C-alpha positions in Angstrom: 75.9 73.9 104.7 77.4 77.3 104.5 81.0 77.7 103.4 83.5 77.9 106.3 84.6 81.5 106.9 87.8 80.4 108.5 89.8 77.2 108.6 90.6 75.6 111.9 94.3 75.6 112.5 96.4 73.0 114.3 97.6 74.2 117.7 101.4 74.0 117.6 101.4 73.4 121.4 99.4 70.1 121.0 100.9 66.8 119.9 99.4 66.1 116.4 98.0 62.7 117.5 94.6 63.3 115.9 93.7 63.9 112.2 91.4 66.7 113.1 88.7 68.0 110.8 88.7 71.7 109.8 86.0 72.4 112.4 86.2 74.0 115.8 83.6 72.9 118.3 81.3 75.6 119.8 78.4 73.8 121.4 76.3 70.7 121.3 72.7 69.9 122.1 70.9 66.6 121.7 71.9 65.4 118.2 73.3 68.6 116.9 76.8 70.0 117.0 77.5 73.7 116.1 80.9 74.9 115.1 82.4 78.4 115.7 81.2 79.5 112.2 77.6 78.8 113.2 77.4 75.7 111.0 75.2 72.9 112.4 75.8 69.2 112.0 73.7 66.2 112.7 75.9 63.9 114.9 75.5 60.4 113.5 78.5 59.3 115.5 77.4 60.4 119.0 80.9 61.5 119.9 82.1 58.0 118.8 79.4 56.0 120.4 79.3 58.0 123.6 76.3 60.4 124.0 73.6 57.7 123.6 71.1 60.1 125.3 72.2 63.0 123.1 74.5 65.9 124.0 73.7 67.6 127.2 70.8 65.5 128.4 69.1 67.4 131.2 69.0 64.5 133.6 72.8 63.9 133.3 73.6 67.6 133.4 71.5 68.2 136.5 73.0 65.2 138.3 76.6 66.3 137.6 75.8 69.9 138.5 74.4 68.8 141.8 77.4 66.7 142.6 79.7 69.5 141.5 78.6 71.6 144.5 78.8 68.6 146.9 82.3 67.5 146.1 84.5 66.4 143.2 87.1 64.2 144.8 88.2 62.8 148.1 90.2 59.6 147.0 89.3 56.0 147.0 90.2 55.7 150.7 86.6 56.9 151.3 83.4 55.0 150.7 81.2 56.7 148.1 77.5 56.0 148.2 77.5 57.1 144.6 79.9 54.3 143.6 77.8 51.7 145.4 74.6 53.0 143.6 76.3 53.0 140.2 77.7 49.5 140.8 74.3 48.2 141.8 72.8 49.6 138.5 75.5 47.8 136.5 75.2 44.5 138.3 71.4 44.6 138.2 71.6 44.8 134.4 74.3 42.2 133.8 75.5 38.8 134.8 78.3 40.3 136.9 78.4 40.8 140.7 81.3 43.2 141.3 82.5 46.5 139.6 85.8 48.3 139.4 85.5 51.9 138.1 88.2 53.4 135.9 88.4 56.5 133.7 88.2 54.9 130.2 87.7 51.8 128.1 91.4 51.2 127.8 91.7 51.3 131.6 88.8 48.9 132.0 90.4 46.4 129.6 93.8 46.8 131.4 92.0 45.9 134.6 90.3 42.9 132.9 93.6 41.6 131.5 95.4 41.9 134.9 92.5 40.3 136.7 92.4 37.3 134.3 96.1 36.7 134.6 96.1 37.0 138.4 93.1 34.8 138.9 94.3 32.0 136.6 98.1 32.3 137.2 98.3 32.0 133.4 99.9 34.2 130.7 98.2 33.7 127.4 95.5 36.2 126.3 93.7 35.4 123.1 92.1 38.2 121.0 91.1 38.5 117.3 92.3 40.1 114.1 90.7 43.6 113.5 89.7 43.9 117.2 90.3 47.1 119.1 90.8 47.2 122.9 92.7 50.4 123.6 96.1 52.1 123.3 97.8 51.3 126.6 100.4 48.6 126.3 98.2 45.7 127.5 95.1 46.8 125.6 97.2 47.6 122.6 98.9 44.2 122.7 95.4 42.6 122.7 94.3 44.8 119.8 94.3 42.9 116.5 95.4 45.8 114.3 99.1 46.1 113.5 98.8 49.8 112.6 97.9 50.5 116.3 101.1 48.7 117.5 103.7 49.9 115.0 106.6 52.0 116.3 106.2 51.2 119.9 108.7 48.4 120.2 108.0 44.8 121.4 104.5 44.2 122.7 104.1 42.5 126.1 104.4 38.7 125.8 101.6 36.2 125.9 99.1 37.8 123.5 97.8 35.7 120.6 95.6 37.2 117.8 93.4 34.8 115.9 91.1 35.2 112.8 87.6 36.4 113.9 84.7 34.0 113.6 87.1 31.0 113.0 86.2 28.2 115.4 88.9 25.9 114.1 91.7 28.3 114.8 90.3 29.0 118.3 90.2 25.3 119.2 93.8 24.9 118.0 95.1 27.9 120.0 93.3 27.7 123.4 95.1 25.5 125.9 96.0 25.1 129.6 98.2 28.3 129.5 95.3 30.5 128.3 94.2 33.0 131.0 91.4 34.6 128.9 89.8 35.2 125.6 88.8 38.8 125.0 86.2 39.4 122.4 83.9 42.1 120.9 80.5 40.9 120.0 80.5 43.4 117.2 83.9 44.7 116.1 83.5 48.4 116.0 86.8 49.9 114.9 87.3 46.7 112.9 84.5 47.5 110.5 81.2 46.9 112.4 81.6 43.2 112.1 79.2 41.0 114.2 80.5 37.8 115.7 78.6 34.7 114.4 76.4 33.1 117.0 78.1 29.7 116.5 81.5 31.3 117.0 80.4 33.1 120.2 79.0 29.9 121.7 82.2 28.1 120.7 84.3 30.7 122.5 82.4 30.2 125.8 82.5 26.4 125.5 86.3 26.5 124.9 87.1 28.8 127.8 85.0 26.6 130.1 86.6 23.5 128.8 90.1 24.9 129.3 89.6 26.7 132.6 90.1 30.1 131.1 88.0 33.3 131.5 85.8 35.0 128.9 86.1 38.8 128.7 83.5 40.6 126.6 84.7 44.1 125.5 81.5 46.0 125.5 83.1 49.4 125.4 81.4 50.4 122.2 78.5 47.9 122.0 77.3 48.2 125.6 74.9 50.5 127.4 72.1 49.8 124.9 74.0 50.6 121.7 72.9 47.3 120.1 69.4 47.2 121.4 70.1 45.3 124.6 71.9 46.5 127.7 75.0 44.5 126.6 75.4 43.0 123.2 76.4 39.5 124.5 72.9 39.1 125.8 71.8 38.6 122.2 74.1 35.6 121.9 72.9 33.9 125.0 76.3 33.8 126.8 77.5 34.8 130.2 81.1 36.3 130.2 83.2 36.2 133.4 84.2 39.8 132.9 82.5 42.7 131.0 84.2 46.0 130.2 82.3 49.2 129.6 82.9 52.9 128.9 81.8 55.2 126.1 78.1 55.5 126.7 78.4 54.7 130.4 78.5 58.3 131.5 76.9 59.9 128.4 80.1 61.8 127.6 81.6 62.1 131.1 84.9 60.2 131.2 84.3 56.9 133.0 85.0 53.2 132.5 84.0 50.0 134.4 85.1 46.4 134.7 82.3 44.1 135.8 83.2 40.7 137.1 81.7 37.6 138.7 81.7 36.9 142.4 84.3 34.1 142.2 86.9 36.7 141.0 86.7 38.8 144.2 89.7 37.5 146.1 92.0 37.9 143.1 91.4 41.7 143.1 91.9 42.4 146.8 93.5 45.5 148.4 96.7 46.7 146.6 96.1 44.5 143.5 95.0 47.4 141.4 93.9 51.0 141.8 93.3 54.4 140.3 93.4 58.0 141.7 90.4 59.3 139.8 88.4 56.2 138.9 84.9 56.2 140.5 85.0 59.8 141.5 81.7 61.4 142.6 81.2 63.4 139.4 81.6 60.4 137.2 79.3 58.3 139.4 76.7 61.0 139.2 76.8 60.9 135.4 76.7 57.1 135.4 73.7 56.9 137.8 71.7 59.5 135.8 72.6 57.9 132.5 71.6 54.4 133.4 68.5 55.4 135.3 67.3 57.5 132.3 68.1 54.8 129.7 66.1 52.2 131.6 63.2 54.2 133.1 62.5 56.0 129.8 63.1 52.8 127.7 65.7 54.3 125.5 67.4 50.9 125.0 64.1 49.5 123.6 63.9 52.6 121.4 67.4 51.9 120.1 66.4 48.4 119.2 63.3 49.5 117.3 64.8 52.6 115.6 67.9 50.6 114.8 66.0 47.9 113.0 64.2 50.4 110.9 67.4 52.4 110.3 69.2 49.3 109.1 66.3 48.2 106.9 66.4 51.7 105.2 70.1 51.5 104.8 69.8 48.2 103.1 66.8 49.2 101.0 68.4 52.4 99.7 72.1 51.7 99.6 72.6 48.1 98.8 71.6 48.5 95.1 74.4 51.1 94.6 77.5 49.6 92.7 79.9 51.2 95.2 78.3 49.5 98.2 79.8 46.1 99.1 77.8 45.4 102.3 75.5 46.9 104.9 75.7 45.5 108.4 75.1 46.3 112.0 72.8 45.8 115.0 70.7 48.3 117.0 72.0 51.8 116.6 75.4 50.6 115.2 75.7 50.4 111.5 78.4 50.1 108.9 78.3 50.6 105.1 81.3 48.9 103.4 82.3 50.4 100.1 84.3 48.9 97.2 86.7 51.9 97.6 88.1 54.2 100.3 85.4 55.7 102.5 87.3 58.9 103.4 86.0 61.0 100.5 82.4 60.1 101.3 82.9 60.9 105.0 84.3 64.3 104.1 81.6 65.1 101.6 78.9 64.1 104.2 80.5 66.4 106.7 80.2 69.2 104.2 76.5 68.3 103.9 76.2 68.7 107.7 76.2 64.9 108.6 78.9 63.6 110.9 80.0 60.0 110.4 83.3 58.2 111.0 85.3 55.4 109.4 85.9 51.9 110.6 88.9 50.7 108.6 89.7 52.1 105.2 86.4 51.2 103.4 83.6 51.5 106.0 81.3 54.4 106.8 80.3 53.9 110.5 77.2 55.3 112.1 76.5 55.4 115.9 73.6 57.8 116.2 72.3 59.0 119.6 69.2 57.0 120.6 67.3 60.3 120.8 67.8 61.0 117.1 64.4 61.5 115.3 63.5 58.9 112.7 63.0 61.5 110.0 66.6 62.6 110.7 67.8 59.0 110.4 66.0 58.5 107.1 67.3 61.8 105.7 70.8 60.7 106.7 70.4 57.5 104.6 69.4 59.5 101.6 72.2 62.0 102.1 74.6 59.0 102.0 73.0 57.8 98.8 73.3 61.2 97.1 76.9 61.6 98.3 78.0 58.2 97.0 76.3 58.9 93.7 77.9 62.3 93.3 81.4 60.9 94.1 80.9 58.2 91.5 79.6 60.4 88.7 
């Protein structure tokens, strides 16, 4: 990696809400990002779990370009055939029957929380410590990370956060006032922590027993990331509501809430809405992304590559004294260190490898499904070299 010729500066006209790297984006293609100095980086984060098909996949680009010339927006007073086709693709690959399109994962979770409360006429929403569901007030209240909530005043009432993977605490907390339990099958921002199968089954049993709804937040884990279309399929459960975003449009901003048929009357005209959600450009991206993933069997590829990638991570990194744990599923992996991960993440970036954190001690990797296996293997050994150099 060549030395930077210039340092990216913070724009004084932007709110400093992001801890930006000293890189300025120039272009991206497949698994590679190039900065304005001509430095190239292998994107092991896929734009934070977004570009599952790689940057600028031709099928998605062509679909959006075609729609660009046919129309961007007319409002949701119109029927859009594109929405109907995208919704059909989602219901065909899930246990859901109906779709509401939004612009982001946070919006999808807001819709899910509203629907759960309206349908059940109950208030309590149960979530789990270290979860992440978004930064709007409802999704932030559900998020199990106090750092996300600090400084914003009182959270909306009715949200209860329990220890993850703790069946006993769940059984004590869920009751006749519980509208829903919202759960990630793998906590992404919370450290790439999979839910135990026993725990997941207990959640479904308890919501059914108490007349509550089960919401699976598949914002990060869905659309093939864990090797199945949705991660909950691997736990043998059927949620009442599924939320999706990130990989749904391969980088185009879009989110979706998928629900079962019995919820239809609770989300009738006027109950919820969005100006831009489900716009034709987003729907073109969704259709092309889902068709390409399924027809070209990229989800199966993610399962196979992911298994080999995790095996290599375990084989190479677990013996290192600084490595506490290696975990993940599909093309979603976390390496937990005995110390802060930020220095290693920065050093890897300087090597030309882009990874991100998940909590203070975890290196998180969410590679595009299109990444070549030799690149994945090289990345594992780059991590080993980096950790050894920091320790020496």
